[in-house]
C-alpha positions in Angstrom: 70.1 75.6 80.3 72.4 73.0 81.7 75.9 73.3 80.4 77.2 70.6 78.0 80.4 69.5 79.8 81.6 67.3 77.0 81.4 70.3 74.5 83.1 72.5 77.1 85.8 69.9 77.7 86.6 69.8 74.0 86.7 73.6 73.8 89.1 73.8 76.8 91.3 71.0 75.3 91.5 72.9 72.0 92.3 76.1 73.7 94.7 75.0 76.5 97.3 77.7 75.7 94.6 80.5 76.0 93.6 82.2 79.2 90.1 80.9 79.7 87.8 82.5 82.2 84.7 81.1 83.9 82.7 83.9 82.4 83.9 83.1 78.9 83.1 79.4 79.3 79.6 80.2 80.7 78.9 82.5 77.8 79.9 79.7 75.4 77.2 77.5 77.0 74.7 80.4 77.3 74.5 79.9 81.1 75.5 81.8 84.2 78.9 81.5 85.8 77.0 80.3 88.9 75.2 77.5 87.0 78.5 76.5 85.3 80.3 76.3 88.7 77.4 74.3 90.2 77.3 71.8 87.3 81.0 71.3 87.3 81.2 70.9 91.1 78.4 68.4 91.0 79.9 66.4 88.1 83.6 66.5 89.1 83.8 67.7 92.7 86.0 70.7 91.8 85.7 74.3 90.6 85.8 75.2 86.9 89.3 76.4 87.4 90.5 73.2 89.0 88.8 71.2 86.2 90.5 73.2 83.5 93.8 73.0 85.3 93.5 69.2 85.5 92.8 69.0 81.8 95.9 71.0 81.2 97.9 68.8 83.5 96.7 65.6 81.8 97.5 67.0 78.4 101.0 68.0 79.6 101.6 64.4 80.8 100.5 63.1 77.3 103.0 65.5 75.6 105.8 64.5 78.0 105.3 60.9 77.2 104.5 61.1 73.6 106.7 63.9 72.2 110.3 65.1 72.4 109.1 68.7 73.2 111.2 70.4 75.9 109.6 71.1 79.2 109.3 74.9 78.8 107.5 74.4 75.5 105.1 71.9 77.0 104.4 74.2 79.9 103.5 77.2 77.6 101.6 75.0 75.1 99.4 73.7 77.9 98.6 77.2 79.2 100.8 77.5 82.2 102.4 80.8 83.1 105.9 79.3 83.2 107.7 76.1 83.7 108.1 76.5 87.5 104.3 77.1 87.9 103.6 74.0 85.8 106.2 71.9 87.7 104.6 72.9 91.1 101.0 71.9 89.9 102.3 68.8 88.2 104.0 67.6 91.3 100.9 68.3 93.4 98.7 66.2 91.1 101.0 63.4 90.0 103.5 63.3 92.9 106.5 63.5 90.7 108.2 66.2 88.6 107.6 66.5 84.8 111.2 65.5 84.2 110.8 62.3 86.2 107.4 61.6 84.5 109.0 61.8 81.1 111.4 59.0 82.0 108.8 56.7 83.7 
């Protein structure tokens, strides 16, 4: 069965602070990891890991702009190992640091 990406997206967004695996996501959709990877790559042009990481980064940007939470809390709440890991990925995606993004 073809994975339901909207349902998966909601699941990922509701569990951002959890360590999510491709195997776990495939099981949720009752499909194989290969089928899930293929579907996500066809739809978004990226791996499942990259897709989930981008969802985490987008959520972190929302929290930066919409809450007074400190950077370390946002990093952990969005499922990043630590603040420096988050900062590195955030800068790669958005071209600025989380601290600068908060003030933009």
